[in-house]
Residue frames relative to the residue before (quaternion, step in Angstrom):
aa qw qx qy qz dx dy dz
M 1.0000 0.0000 0.0000 0.0000 0.00 0.00 0.00
A 0.6763 0.4996 -0.3172 0.4387 3.57 0.87 -0.89
L 0.6609 0.5017 -0.3245 0.4542 3.57 1.01 -0.71
K 0.6187 0.5232 -0.3519 0.4687 3.58 1.14 -0.56
A 0.6790 0.5000 -0.2782 0.4598 3.54 0.99 -0.82
R 0.8091 0.0849 -0.0128 0.5814 3.62 0.96 -0.79
P 0.0414 -0.8447 0.5325 0.0363 3.63 0.48 1.10
E 0.6057 0.5522 -0.3777 0.4307 3.66 1.09 -0.41
K 0.6959 0.4238 -0.2755 0.5101 3.64 1.21 -0.24
G 0.1809 0.8450 -0.4850 0.1341 3.58 1.21 0.57
N 0.6635 0.5192 -0.3005 0.4471 3.59 0.87 -0.93
E 0.6912 0.4852 -0.2767 0.4585 3.56 0.91 -0.98
I 0.6555 0.5081 -0.3076 0.4665 3.57 1.02 -0.81
S 0.6752 0.4719 -0.3148 0.4715 3.60 0.86 -0.86
G 0.6034 0.5497 -0.3565 0.4545 3.63 1.07 -0.59
L 0.6587 0.4930 -0.3134 0.4741 3.56 0.94 -0.85
M 0.6371 0.5269 -0.3371 0.4504 3.62 0.97 -0.78
I 0.6718 0.4881 -0.3010 0.4689 3.57 0.87 -0.90
T 0.6201 0.5330 -0.3393 0.4651 3.61 1.03 -0.72
G 0.6527 0.5151 -0.3021 0.4661 3.57 1.01 -0.81
V 0.6378 0.5086 -0.3174 0.4835 3.58 0.99 -0.82
F 0.6688 0.5014 -0.3084 0.4541 3.60 0.85 -0.92
G 0.6782 0.4965 -0.2817 0.4628 3.55 0.90 -0.95
G 0.6940 0.4759 -0.2767 0.4640 3.55 0.99 -0.77
A 0.6918 0.4438 -0.2820 0.4949 3.55 1.18 -0.38
V 0.7467 0.4328 -0.2312 0.4490 3.64 0.88 -0.86
F 0.6888 0.5206 -0.3043 0.4025 3.55 0.80 -0.98
P 0.6775 0.4652 -0.3324 0.4628 3.65 0.79 -0.73
F 0.5902 0.5669 -0.3439 0.4605 3.58 1.14 -0.65
L 0.6949 0.4601 -0.2596 0.4880 3.56 0.84 -0.99
M 0.6200 0.5427 -0.3352 0.4569 3.58 1.05 -0.74
G 0.6541 0.5157 -0.2894 0.4717 3.59 1.03 -0.82
I 0.6600 0.4999 -0.3169 0.4626 3.55 0.92 -0.89
L 0.7083 0.4513 -0.2848 0.4620 3.61 0.78 -0.93
S 0.6286 0.5326 -0.3440 0.4504 3.56 1.01 -0.64
D 0.6508 0.5069 -0.3043 0.4763 3.55 1.09 -0.76
L 0.6380 0.5295 -0.3145 0.4623 3.55 1.07 -0.82
L 0.7482 0.3925 -0.2198 0.4876 3.58 0.92 -0.85
G 0.3852 -0.7381 0.4793 0.2777 3.54 1.20 -0.39
S 0.7201 0.3506 -0.2207 0.5566 3.53 1.23 0.45
Q 0.5997 -0.5698 0.4376 0.3523 3.58 -1.29 0.40
I 0.4990 0.6629 -0.4349 0.3499 3.57 1.21 -0.24
G 0.5341 0.6274 -0.3893 0.4118 3.59 1.21 -0.37
G 0.6638 0.4900 -0.2948 0.4821 3.55 1.02 -0.84
I 0.6388 0.5245 -0.3234 0.4607 3.57 1.04 -0.78
I 0.6243 0.5370 -0.3456 0.4499 3.59 1.04 -0.71
I 0.6386 0.5190 -0.3273 0.4643 3.60 0.98 -0.85
I 0.6641 0.5066 -0.3032 0.4587 3.58 0.87 -0.98
L 0.6557 0.5058 -0.2969 0.4755 3.56 0.96 -0.87
A 0.6339 0.5137 -0.3385 0.4687 3.60 0.98 -0.75
G 0.6639 0.5011 -0.3124 0.4589 3.59 0.92 -0.78
A 0.6438 0.5161 -0.3118 0.4711 3.57 1.00 -0.88
L 0.6571 0.5156 -0.3035 0.4585 3.59 0.94 -0.87
Y 0.6350 0.5161 -0.3188 0.4783 3.57 1.06 -0.81
L 0.6624 0.4994 -0.3120 0.4630 3.62 0.87 -0.89
T 0.6399 0.5201 -0.3257 0.4626 3.59 1.03 -0.75
F 0.6508 0.5114 -0.2981 0.4754 3.54 0.95 -0.94
A 0.6772 0.5060 -0.2919 0.4474 3.58 0.82 -1.01
S 0.6828 0.4775 -0.3120 0.4565 3.57 0.85 -0.88
Y 0.6343 0.5161 -0.3323 0.4700 3.58 1.04 -0.72
A 0.6584 0.5061 -0.3168 0.4583 3.60 0.93 -0.88
I 0.6625 0.4922 -0.3200 0.4653 3.60 0.93 -0.76
K 0.6593 0.5081 -0.3191 0.4532 3.57 0.96 -0.81
V 0.6408 0.5279 -0.3249 0.4529 3.59 1.01 -0.70
K 0.6304 0.5450 -0.3358 0.4391 3.61 1.04 -0.80
D 0.7048 0.4776 -0.2800 0.4436 3.63 0.95 -0.82
């Protein structure tokens, strides 16, 4: 639907879709592994926090370049 509405933004839309697939496949896997290793749900929280910190750093670094 998004590609039909905005065909000129095809590259951006497909990039967002691939990012969603990757995040939905890799993050829960890593959360499960770390939770099992630590024996607690805190492992999942650590993975989520690491992802959020990375996004914050990346967005700041991109903003500073422009």
